Every structure is written in C-alpha cells, then in structure tokens.
ROSE-4610 file (N, C-alpha, C; in Angstrom, 1 decimal, always signed):
// ROSE-4610
residu = [M/M/M/T/T/T/A/A/A/V/V/V/M/M/M/P/P/P/L/L/L/A/A/A/A/A/A/A/A/A/D/D/D/K/K/K/L/L/L/S/S/S/E/E/E/L/L/L/R/R/R/Q/Q/Q/K/K/K/A/A/A/D/D/D/A/A/A/L/L/L/H/H/H/A/A/A/G/G/G/G/G/G/N/N/N/N/N/N/D/D/D/S/S/S/A/A/A/M/M/M/I/I/I/V/V/V/A/A/A/R/R/R/E/E/E/A/A/A/L/L/L/D/D/D/M/M/M/A/A/A/H/H/H/K/K/K/S/S/S/R/R/R/N/N/N/T/T/T/T/T/T/A/A/A/I/I/I/I/I/I/G/G/G/V/V/V/N/N/N/S/S/S/S/S/S/M/M/M/G/G/G/V/V/V/Y/Y/Y/L/L/L/R/R/R/T/T/T/M/M/M/G/G/G/K/K/K/T/T/T/D/D/D/E/E/E/A/A/A/L/L/L/K/K/K/H/H/H/Y/Y/Y/N/N/N/E/E/E/A/A/A/M/M/M/K/K/K/L/L/L/C/C/C/T/T/T/T/T/T/A/A/A/E/E/E]
num = [1/1/1/2/2/2/3/3/3/4/4/4/5/5/5/6/6/6/7/7/7/8/8/8/9/9/9/10/10/10/11/11/11/12/12/12/13/13/13/14/14/14/15/15/15/16/16/16/17/17/17/18/18/18/19/19/19/20/20/20/21/21/21/22/22/22/23/23/23/24/24/24/25/25/25/26/26/26/27/27/27/28/28/28/29/29/29/30/30/30/31/31/31/32/32/32/33/33/33/34/34/34/35/35/35/36/36/36/37/37/37/38/38/38/39/39/39/40/40/40/41/41/41/42/42/42/43/43/43/44/44/44/45/45/45/46/46/46/47/47/47/48/48/48/49/49/49/50/50/50/51/51/51/52/52/52/53/53/53/54/54/54/55/55/55/56/56/56/57/57/57/58/58/58/59/59/59/60/60/60/61/61/61/62/62/62/63/63/63/64/64/64/65/65/65/66/66/66/67/67/67/68/68/68/69/69/69/70/70/70/71/71/71/72/72/72/73/73/73/74/74/74/75/75/75/76/76/76/77/77/77/78/78/78/79/79/79/80/80/80/81/81/81/82/82/82/83/83/83/84/84/84/85/85/85/86/86/86/87/87/87]
x = [-0.9/-0.3/-0.7/+0.3/+0.0/-0.6/-1.7/-2.3/-1.5/-1.6/-0.9/-1.9/-1.4/-2.2/-2.0/-3.1/-2.9/-1.9/-1.2/-0.1/-0.7/-1.9/-2.4/-2.8/-3.3/-3.6/-2.4/-1.3/-0.1/+0.5/+0.5/+1.0/+0.2/-1.1/-1.9/-1.6/-1.4/-1.1/+0.3/+1.2/+2.6/+2.5/+1.7/+1.6/+1.0/+0.0/-0.7/+0.3/+1.1/+2.1/+3.1/+3.6/+4.6/+4.0/+2.7/+2.1/+1.9/+1.5/+1.4/+2.8/+3.8/+5.1/+5.6/+5.3/+5.7/+4.9/+3.6/+2.8/+3.4/+3.7/+4.3/+5.6/+6.5/+7.8/+7.6/+6.5/+6.2/+5.5/+5.2/+4.6/+3.0/+2.5/+1.0/+0.5/+0.6/+0.3/-1.2/-2.1/-3.5/-3.8/-3.2/-3.4/-2.7/-1.6/-0.9/-1.7/-2.4/-3.3/-4.5/-5.0/-6.1/-5.7/-4.6/-4.1/-3.7/-3.0/-2.6/-3.8/-4.9/-6.1/-6.7/-6.6/-7.0/-6.0/-4.8/-3.8/-4.0/-4.3/-4.6/-5.8/-6.9/-8.1/-7.8/-7.0/-6.7/-5.8/-4.9/-4.1/-4.9/-5.9/-6.8/-7.6/-8.2/-9.0/-8.3/-7.0/-6.2/-5.5/-5.7/-5.0/-3.5/-3.0/-1.5/-0.9/-0.5/+0.0/+1.2/+2.1/+3.3/+2.9/+2.0/+1.5/+0.8/+0.0/-0.8/+0.2/+1.3/+2.3/+3.0/+3.4/+4.1/+3.2/+2.0/+1.1/+0.8/+0.6/+0.3/+1.6/+2.7/+4.0/+4.1/+3.8/+3.9/+2.8/+1.6/+0.6/+1.0/+1.7/+2.2/+3.2/+4.0/+5.0/+4.3/+3.3/+2.5/+1.8/+1.2/+0.4/+1.4/+2.5/+3.4/+3.9/+4.2/+4.6/+3.6/+2.3/+1.2/+0.9/+1.7/+1.5/+0.4/-0.1/-1.2/-0.6/+0.1/+0.9/+0.0/-1.1/-2.0/-2.4/-2.9/-3.3/-2.1/-0.9/+0.3/+0.6/+0.5/+0.8/-0.2/-1.4/-2.4/-1.9/-1.4/-0.9/+0.4/+1.3/+2.5/+2.2/+1.3/+1.0/+0.3/-0.5/-1.1/-0.1/+0.9/+2.0/+2.8/+3.1/+3.9/+3.2/+1.9/+1.1/+1.1/+1.0/+1.1/+2.5/+3.5/+4.9/+5.2/+4.5/+4.9/+3.8/+2.8/+1.8/+2.2/+2.2/+2.6/+1.3/+1.5/+0.4/+0.4]
y = [-3.8/-5.1/-5.7/-6.3/-6.9/-8.3/-8.5/-9.8/-10.8/-12.1/-13.1/-13.5/-13.4/-13.7/-15.2/-15.9/-17.2/-17.1/-18.1/-18.0/-17.7/-18.2/-17.9/-16.4/-15.9/-14.4/-13.6/-14.0/-13.3/-13.3/-14.5/-14.6/-13.7/-13.7/-12.9/-11.4/-11.0/-9.6/-9.3/-10.1/-9.9/-9.9/-10.7/-10.8/-9.4/-8.9/-7.7/-6.5/-6.5/-5.4/-5.5/-6.7/-6.8/-6.4/-6.7/-6.4/-4.9/-4.2/-2.8/-2.1/-2.6/-2.0/-2.2/-3.4/-3.7/-2.7/-2.5/-1.6/-0.2/+0.2/+1.6/+1.7/+0.6/+0.7/+0.7/+0.2/+0.2/+1.5/+2.4/+3.7/+3.6/+2.5/+2.3/+2.6/+3.9/+4.3/+4.2/+4.5/+4.3/+2.8/+1.9/+0.5/+0.1/+0.7/+0.4/+0.8/+2.0/+2.4/+1.5/+1.0/+0.0/-1.2/-1.7/-2.9/-2.6/-1.5/-1.0/-0.9/-0.3/-0.2/-1.6/-2.5/-3.9/-4.4/-4.2/-4.6/-3.9/-2.6/-1.9/-2.4/-2.7/-3.3/-4.6/-5.4/-6.7/-6.5/-5.6/-5.3/-4.8/-4.0/-3.5/-4.6/-5.4/-6.6/-7.5/-7.7/-8.6/-7.9/-6.6/-5.8/-5.9/-6.0/-6.1/-4.7/-4.2/-2.8/-2.6/-3.5/-3.4/-3.2/-4.0/-4.0/-2.7/-2.2/-1.0/+0.2/+0.2/+1.2/+1.2/+0.0/-0.2/+0.2/-0.3/+0.0/+1.5/+2.2/+3.6/+4.3/+3.9/+4.5/+4.4/+3.2/+3.0/+3.8/+3.9/+4.7/+6.1/+6.6/+8.0/+8.2/+7.2/+7.3/+7.3/+6.4/+6.4/+7.7/+8.2/+9.4/+10.6/+10.7/+11.7/+11.7/+10.5/+10.4/+10.9/+10.7/+11.2/+12.7/+13.3/+14.8/+15.1/+14.1/+14.3/+14.4/+15.5/+15.7/+15.7/+16.3/+16.4/+15.0/+14.2/+12.8/+12.0/+12.2/+11.5/+11.7/+13.0/+13.4/+12.7/+12.5/+11.8/+10.4/+9.7/+8.4/+8.3/+9.3/+9.3/+9.6/+10.5/+10.9/+9.7/+9.0/+7.8/+6.8/+6.6/+5.6/+6.1/+7.4/+8.0/+7.9/+8.2/+8.1/+6.7/+5.7/+4.3/+4.0/+4.6/+4.3/+4.9/+6.0/+6.8/+6.6/+5.8/+5.6/+4.4/+4.6/+3.5/+2.6/+1.3/+0.4/-0.1]
z = [+16.9/+16.8/+15.5/+14.8/+13.5/+13.7/+13.0/+13.1/+12.2/+12.6/+11.8/+10.7/+9.5/+8.3/+7.9/+7.5/+6.9/+5.7/+5.4/+4.4/+3.0/+2.7/+1.3/+1.2/+2.3/+2.3/+2.2/+3.0/+2.9/+1.5/+0.9/-0.5/-1.4/-1.3/-2.2/-2.0/-0.8/-0.5/-1.1/-0.9/-1.5/-3.0/-3.6/-5.0/-5.5/-4.8/-5.2/-5.1/-4.1/-3.9/-5.0/-5.3/-6.4/-7.8/-8.0/-9.2/-9.4/-8.3/-8.3/-8.6/-7.9/-8.2/-9.6/-10.2/-11.6/-12.5/-12.2/-13.1/-13.0/-11.8/-11.6/-12.4/-12.3/-12.9/-14.5/-15.0/-16.4/-16.8/-15.9/-16.2/-16.2/-15.7/-15.6/-14.2/-13.9/-12.5/-12.2/-13.1/-12.8/-12.5/-13.2/-12.9/-11.6/-11.4/-10.1/-8.9/-9.0/-8.0/-7.7/-8.8/-8.7/-7.9/-8.3/-7.6/-6.2/-6.0/-4.6/-3.7/-4.2/-3.4/-2.9/-3.8/-3.5/-2.4/-2.5/-1.5/-0.2/-0.2/+1.0/+1.7/+0.9/+1.5/+2.2/+1.5/+2.1/+3.4/+3.4/+4.5/+5.7/+5.4/+6.5/+7.1/+6.2/+6.6/+7.5/+7.2/+8.0/+9.2/+9.3/+10.3/+10.3/+9.1/+9.0/+8.9/+10.0/+10.1/+9.2/+9.2/+8.3/+6.9/+6.4/+5.0/+4.7/+5.7/+5.5/+5.3/+6.1/+6.0/+4.6/+4.2/+3.0/+1.8/+1.8/+0.6/+0.6/+1.7/+1.7/+1.2/+1.6/+1.1/-0.4/-0.9/-2.3/-3.1/-2.5/-3.2/-3.2/-2.2/-2.2/-3.4/-3.6/-4.7/-6.1/-6.2/-7.5/-7.7/-6.7/-6.9/-7.1/-6.5/-6.7/-8.1/-8.6/-10.0/-11.0/-10.6/-11.4/-11.3/-10.4/-10.2/-9.2/-8.5/-7.5/-6.1/-5.9/-4.6/-3.4/-3.4/-2.2/-1.8/-2.8/-2.5/-2.0/-2.6/-2.2/-0.8/-0.4/+1.0/+2.0/+1.6/+2.5/+2.8/+1.8/+2.0/+2.7/+2.4/+3.2/+4.7/+4.9/+6.3/+7.1/+6.4/+7.0/+7.4/+6.5/+6.8/+8.0/+8.0/+9.0/+10.4/+10.3/+11.6/+12.2/+11.3/+11.8/+12.3/+11.7/+12.1/+13.5/+13.8/+15.0/+16.1/+15.9/+16.9/+17.8/+19.1/+20.0/+20.2/+20.2/+20.4/+21.8]
C-alpha cells in the first residue's frame, strides 16, 4: 500500500526525480544516479511504492546508458517485483 506523503515531501520527491531525468538527458549519468539515490531513499522512507518503482526504473535506464547492464537489471528487477507483488 502506498503511504500518503505530505505535500512538501511529495514536491521534493518530484523535484528530485525531474532533476535526475534532466541530468540524464544532458549526459550527466553519474550525477543523475546521485540524485536518483536520494529520491529512492526518500521514496523508501515515505513508503511510496509508486515512486520506488519509478525511480528504480529510471536508475535502470541511467545505468544501462552507462554500460552497467548488471546493475541496471537489479533496478529493473526490483521495479518489476514491486509491480507484480500483491499487497
């Protein structure tokens, strides 16, 4: 079950995800990963399953772009596991 986040926390999480995506789009994948890890931590702390899935998926893309396929697969698999697990 996804917890309800306070608006300020939800805004911060959204801001982090957008920043990570912008960094990735600009080719700054190492920086995108740093920001994405912060977003993932925030998503876990707030128990926001939807955000955890989204951030893991994005991290998979960033890592795949960096040629780190094995690490990318771990994030894709985590996202898939959460998508397919009944609550």
